[in-house]
N, C-alpha and C positions, 0 to 999 in steps of 0.2 A: 613724261613720267606718269606712272599710274600708282594706285594704291599698293600694287604688288611690289613696286620698287621701294616704296616706303617701308613695307613689311620686311623686305630683304635687309634693309638698313637697320630697322628697329630690333629684329630678332636674329641678326646676322651671326652673333656668337653662338646662341643656343641651337640654331638650326644649321650652322656651318656655312651659311651663305658667304661669309668673308673668306672662307677657305678656297673658293673657286678662283679668285683673282687677288692673291696676296699683295699687300702694299707695304712699303718700308715704314719704319718708325711707328709701328702700332697704329697705322691709319688704315682705312678701308677703301675699297673701290666698289661702289654700288653696282650690282649687276642689272642688266636690262635684257629684254628679248628684242631682237631686231635682225637687221641684215647688214652684211659686210662684203666687200670685194677683196679678193686676194691681190695684194700688191707685190708679193715676192713668194716664191715657192721653190723648195728643194725636194718636193715630192712629185714623182713622175705622173701620178694620177690626179694631181690638183694643179690646174693651170692658172697663171696670172690672169686676172680679169674675171675669174669665176665668182659667182655670187652665192652666198650661203646664208640661210636662216638659222639662228641659234641664240645661245645665251652668251652675252658679251659684257665686258666691263664698260663702264662709262669712261672711255678713253679713245685715243686716236688710233691705236693699234692693239692687236692681240697676237702674241706668238703662240702657236699651237704645235702639238706633236701628233700629227694625224696617224691613227691606227684604224684597223678594220675599214680601210678605204674601199668604197663601193661607188657605183654610178650614182646612187642616191645620196651619198654623203660620206661622212667619216665620224669617228669618235676622237676627241682630244685625249690622248693617252699620257698627258703630262703627269709626272709622278705625284705632284701635289694634289691632283684631282682624283687619284685612286681612292676608292672607297666612298666617293660622293655619288649622289643620285645620278644614274645614267642619263636620264632625260635631259639633264643640264649639260651633259658632255657631248651630246649629239649635234652635229651640224648638217643641215639638209641642203643639198645642191639645188638651187632654184631652177636650173635648166632641166632637171629631172623630176621636179616636184609637181605632181598633177594639181595640187591646190594653189600653186604660186601664180599670181598675176601681179605684174609690176604696178598697175594702177591701184591695187588694194593693199599695198605694203603697210600703210598706216593702220588699217583695220586689222591686218594679220598680227601686227606687233601687239595689239591690245587684246584681241579675242582668240587667237589660235590656241594658245596653251590653255586658256580658261575654258574654251569649248571642249578641248580634249579632256580636261578634268571633269567637266560636266558629263561627257560621254561615258567616262569610266564610272562615275557615280550612277548614271542611269542604267548602265549595264549591270552593275552590282545589284541595284534594286530589282531589276527585272529578273536576274538570276534567282532571287529569293521571293519572286512573285510579290514584290513590294510589301513583304511581310504581312500580307492579307489586309493591308490598310485600305481604308476608303478615303482617307484624307492624309496628305503629307504637308507638313509645315517646314519650310525651308528657311534657313538662316545661313549667312555666309559672310566672311570677311570681304569677299569680292561679290558685289552685286552682279557683276557680269557672269560669274560662275552660276549664281542662283538663277538668273534670267535664262541662261543657256540650258540649265537643267529643266526648268519649267517648259521651255520650248520642246525639249526632247520628250 
């Protein structure tokens, strides 16, 4: 678990993190970024044994409703996930992901999304010529996001 997972739990109601994986009896299922293998499929374009990177519940299984299935992956179109941030509903097929390496899964689970966030922040700052600043002070709830942004 990382600080992000704790954030998902701490502000789950306010930021709707609990809505991704509803649990019975007013309980929650903390989400995590990670990898999973398909154990059963009724979708022609998703084979048993395929491996996907994405946003999962801390659970043994996740039932998804694949939509917009492509070689690169799919979107979980489950009704309860409609209106939630798209980045959390996308699942990337590892066999078609140029960034995937089996031996770096642990690193990817921690850094991949945080680096993406950093990339978007860097792109935003570059679009505005860093607001003509000569110095930037960074603070972040995620030190990994701040470190990645400094790297960029």
